[in-house]
N, C-alpha and C positions, 0 to 999 in steps of 0.2 A: 205666784201664779198671776198672769195678766188677765184682767177682765176685758171682755169683749164689749165695745161701745156700740150702742145703737145710734145710727145716724138719723133715723127717721123718728119723729115724735110718736108717742103711743096713740093708737087709734082703735076704734072698734070697726067691725065689718059694716055695721049699720051706718056709721058715719061715712065710711068710704062709699058705700052703695048710694047714699043720699047725694054726696058730692058728685059722683059720676052721673047719676040720672039728672041732677039739677043742671049740670053744665052740658051734658050730652057728649062729653069727651072723656076718654080713658087715657090719661097722661102717663108719662114714664114713671112719675112718682106713685101714681095709683097702681101701676103694674108692679112696682117694687114692693109696695105695701101688701099687695095680693100674694106675691111670691113669698114674702116673709111670713105671712099668715099661714099659707099652705105648708111651708117647710117647718113651721112651729109645731104642727101636728096636734094642736089642741082645739080644733074647731068644733063648735056645737053643730048639731044637725041643722039648726036655723042658719048658721053662718055658711055652711056648705050649700044650702039651698039658695041663699042670697048670691053667692059667688056663681053658682050654676046659672042663675037668672041673668046675671051680668054677662056671662059668656054667651048665653043664648041671644041676648039683645045685640051684642057685637056681631054675631053671626048673621042675624036678621037685618043688620044695617041700621038698627035703631040707635046705636051708640057708635061713635067714631073713635078709632084708635089714632092718637097723634104722637109724633116724636118730639 
Protein backbone atom coordinates (compact mmCIF):
# COMPACT_ATOMS: atom_id res chain seq x y z
CA UNK A 1 0.00 0.00 0.00
CA UNK A 2 1.38 3.39 -0.99
CA UNK A 3 1.43 6.12 1.62
CA UNK A 4 0.19 9.56 0.65
CA UNK A 5 2.80 12.27 1.10
CA UNK A 6 1.91 15.65 2.45
CA UNK A 7 3.59 18.36 0.43
CA UNK A 8 2.86 21.12 2.91
CA UNK A 9 4.41 21.24 6.38
CA UNK A 10 2.18 20.70 9.38
CA UNK A 11 0.50 23.87 10.61
CA UNK A 12 -2.18 24.95 12.98
CA UNK A 13 -5.11 27.11 12.02
CA UNK A 14 -3.98 29.66 14.62
CA UNK A 15 -0.55 29.93 12.95
CA UNK A 16 -2.18 30.27 9.54
CA UNK A 17 -4.55 33.00 10.72
CA UNK A 18 -1.67 34.87 12.34
CA UNK A 19 0.42 34.72 9.15
CA UNK A 20 -2.46 35.94 6.99
CA UNK A 21 -3.44 38.81 9.29
CA UNK A 22 0.20 39.79 9.82
CA UNK A 23 0.88 40.04 6.08
CA UNK A 24 -2.61 41.14 5.04
CA UNK A 25 -2.40 38.64 2.18
CA UNK A 26 -3.99 35.27 1.55
CA UNK A 27 -1.50 33.43 -0.68
CA UNK A 28 -2.02 30.28 -2.74
CA UNK A 29 -0.14 28.34 -0.04
CA UNK A 30 -2.48 29.68 2.63
CA UNK A 31 -5.48 28.73 0.50
CA UNK A 32 -4.11 25.21 0.00
CA UNK A 33 -3.57 24.86 3.75
CA UNK A 34 -7.15 26.01 4.40
CA UNK A 35 -8.45 23.56 1.81
CA UNK A 36 -6.47 20.72 3.41
CA UNK A 37 -7.76 21.62 6.87
CA UNK A 38 -11.36 21.81 5.67
CA UNK A 39 -11.16 18.50 3.82
CA UNK A 40 -9.52 16.81 6.81
CA UNK A 41 -12.84 17.29 8.64
CA UNK A 42 -11.33 17.37 12.12
CA UNK A 43 -11.61 21.08 12.88
CA UNK A 44 -12.47 22.32 16.31
CA UNK A 45 -15.19 24.91 16.75
CA UNK A 46 -12.42 27.44 17.43
CA UNK A 47 -10.71 26.57 14.13
CA UNK A 48 -13.99 26.87 12.23
CA UNK A 49 -14.61 30.28 13.78
CA UNK A 50 -11.09 31.44 12.85
CA UNK A 51 -11.57 30.34 9.24
CA UNK A 52 -14.95 32.08 9.08
CA UNK A 53 -13.34 35.28 10.35
CA UNK A 54 -10.63 35.03 7.68
CA UNK A 55 -13.26 34.65 4.97
CA UNK A 56 -15.25 37.56 6.39
CA UNK A 57 -12.12 39.74 6.35
CA UNK A 58 -11.51 38.83 2.69
CA UNK A 59 -15.12 39.70 1.78
CA UNK A 60 -14.83 43.04 3.59
CA UNK A 61 -11.59 43.84 1.77
CA UNK A 62 -9.47 43.80 4.95
CA UNK A 63 -7.34 40.97 3.54
CA UNK A 64 -6.20 40.65 -0.05
CA UNK A 65 -6.19 37.38 -2.01
CA UNK A 66 -3.06 37.12 -4.18
CA UNK A 67 -2.01 34.64 -6.87
